[in-house]
C-alpha positions, 0 to 999 in steps of 0.5 A: 320806194319813192313816195309823192303827195299829190294832194290827196293821192299818194304816188308811189313806184314800185318794183313788183314781181310778176308772179306776185301780182297775180295774189294782189289784195286791194283795199276797194269795197265792191258796192254795185255794178250794172249792165247797160246794153247799146244795140248789140253791144254791152256796156258794164259800170262798177262802182267800189268805195275806198276813203284811204290813200290813192296808190296809183299804182295799185289802183292801176293793177286792179283796173288791169286786172279787173279789164281782163275779165270783160268782154262787152264794149266800154268797162267803166269802174268809178271810185267813191269816197264811201259806199253809202255816196256810190251811185250811178250816173242818174239820166245818162248813160254810162259812156256819158259819164256822171253830170249831178255835181252832188255825185261827182263831188264823191268820186275819187277816180273813174277808169273807162277802157274801150275793148274794142280800140284799147282806149284806157284811162284813168282820172284821179280826182282830188279832194278839192276839185276847185283847188287841184286838177284832174290827174289823167293816166293810161292804163 
């Protein structure tokens, strides 16, 4: 196993056995979910909290497993630093994301999946957003 520390994010290159992935347990605490109807399209956002080191491979698997069960248009997973900081966008639709700086500073990761064109991206936010850039990955 190779570990690379990128600020508050820990990246691991793992060899996973496919049959074991079905029984994976994830450390992320579910906070809330919300649906949004835009015309005939249903969007969903789920909020989670996690304060530990982010394992990129584990988070990717989590998002991949979660998106398999969604049959709407846009699917969002937002990972916050604590449960008390986990909030939905105040004034914007899900697809416009967050604009409130107080909320944004508590986001650790955001995953967006579009089921129509299979767009599937994860953004990891460093703890010091002014010093470290956002890391972006395909999922």
